[in-house]
DOLUM-91326 format. One line per field, with one value per residue: residue number from 1; residue in one letter; chain; x, y, z of N, C-alpha, C in turn. Coordinates in steps of 0.05 Angstrom, whole numbers. Layout:
REM DOLUM-91326
nr	(NUM ...) $
rest	(A ...) $
kette	(A ...) $
n.c1	(X ...) $
n.c2	(Y ...) $
n.c3	(Z ...) $
ca.c1	(X ...) $
ca.c2	(Y ...) $
ca.c3	(Z ...) $
c.c1	(X ...) $
c.c2	(Y ...) $
c.c3	(Z ...) $
END
This chain:
REM DOLUM-91326
nr	(1 2 3 4 5 6 7 8 9 10 11 12 13 14 15 16 17 18 19 20 21 22 23 24 25 26 27 28 29 30 31 32 33 34 35 36 37 38 39 40 41 42 43) $
rest	(T E A I N G R L E H L R G S A L G F R N L T N Y I A R S L L E S G G F R P Q V H R G L) $
kette	(A A A A A A A A A A A A A A A A A A A A A A A A A A A A A A A A A A A A A A A A A A A) $
n.c1	(2236 2268 2312 2291 2273 2322 2343 2306 2315 2367 2356 2323 2359 2386 2348 2341 2342 2294 2235 2181 2133 2114 2156 2193 2167 2164 2218 2232 2202 2229 2280 2270 2253 2199 2176 2170 2190 2164 2196 2197 2214 2208 2213) $
n.c2	(2147 2191 2180 2178 2230 2256 2238 2262 2316 2321 2309 2352 2394 2384 2391 2430 2424 2401 2403 2405 2394 2342 2311 2318 2293 2240 2227 2233 2191 2148 2154 2149 2098 2086 2069 2015 1991 1946 1894 1871 1812 1786 1818) $
n.c3	(2156 2157 2126 2075 2070 2070 2021 1986 1996 1976 1922 1910 1911 1865 1827 1789 1735 1719 1681 1694 1746 1746 1725 1766 1809 1790 1787 1841 1864 1840 1863 1918 1924 1920 1874 1833 1776 1728 1696 1632 1607 1560 1516) $
ca.c1	(2228 2290 2329 2276 2274 2349 2345 2290 2329 2389 2344 2313 2382 2395 2324 2339 2338 2268 2218 2155 2130 2110 2182 2205 2153 2172 2246 2232 2193 2250 2302 2263 2245 2171 2167 2184 2182 2163 2214 2186 2237 2202 2217) $
ca.c2	(2170 2210 2173 2186 2260 2264 2234 2282 2342 2320 2311 2379 2410 2379 2390 2454 2417 2389 2422 2408 2381 2313 2298 2318 2272 2214 2223 2229 2163 2129 2157 2141 2070 2083 2060 1991 1985 1918 1888 1851 1798 1775 1838) $
ca.c3	(2140 2156 2103 2050 2069 2061 1992 1972 1998 1957 1896 1906 1905 1837 1811 1773 1707 1713 1667 1706 1772 1742 1723 1793 1825 1780 1796 1870 1869 1833 1882 1945 1924 1920 1848 1825 1749 1721 1674 1614 1597 1534 1494) $
c.c1	(2250 2308 2317 2277 2302 2354 2330 2303 2353 2378 2334 2336 2391 2371 2321 2334 2311 2250 2191 2154 2126 2137 2196 2193 2162 2201 2248 2222 2214 2273 2295 2255 2215 2159 2183 2175 2182 2179 2201 2209 2233 2207 2244) $
c.c2	(2190 2205 2182 2216 2269 2260 2255 2309 2343 2323 2339 2398 2407 2380 2415 2448 2405 2411 2426 2391 2350 2299 2297 2296 2244 2208 2218 2201 2143 2130 2146 2111 2065 2073 2036 1984 1955 1913 1866 1837 1787 1794 1836) $
c.c3	(2138 2132 2077 2048 2061 2032 1976 1974 1978 1928 1890 1900 1876 1818 1792 1744 1700 1702 1680 1732 1768 1739 1750 1811 1816 1789 1826 1878 1862 1854 1909 1946 1925 1894 1840 1796 1744 1696 1657 1600 1569 1510 1481) $
END
């Protein structure tokens, strides 16, 4: 959990450009590895 907290602290330092909390949460999930998008190869 310490590694994830470090990533989130770094992200929070660069989060001044986010317009709302939803964008910040989405970016934090991407950065911490908590979100795995599914790739559709048929498109």
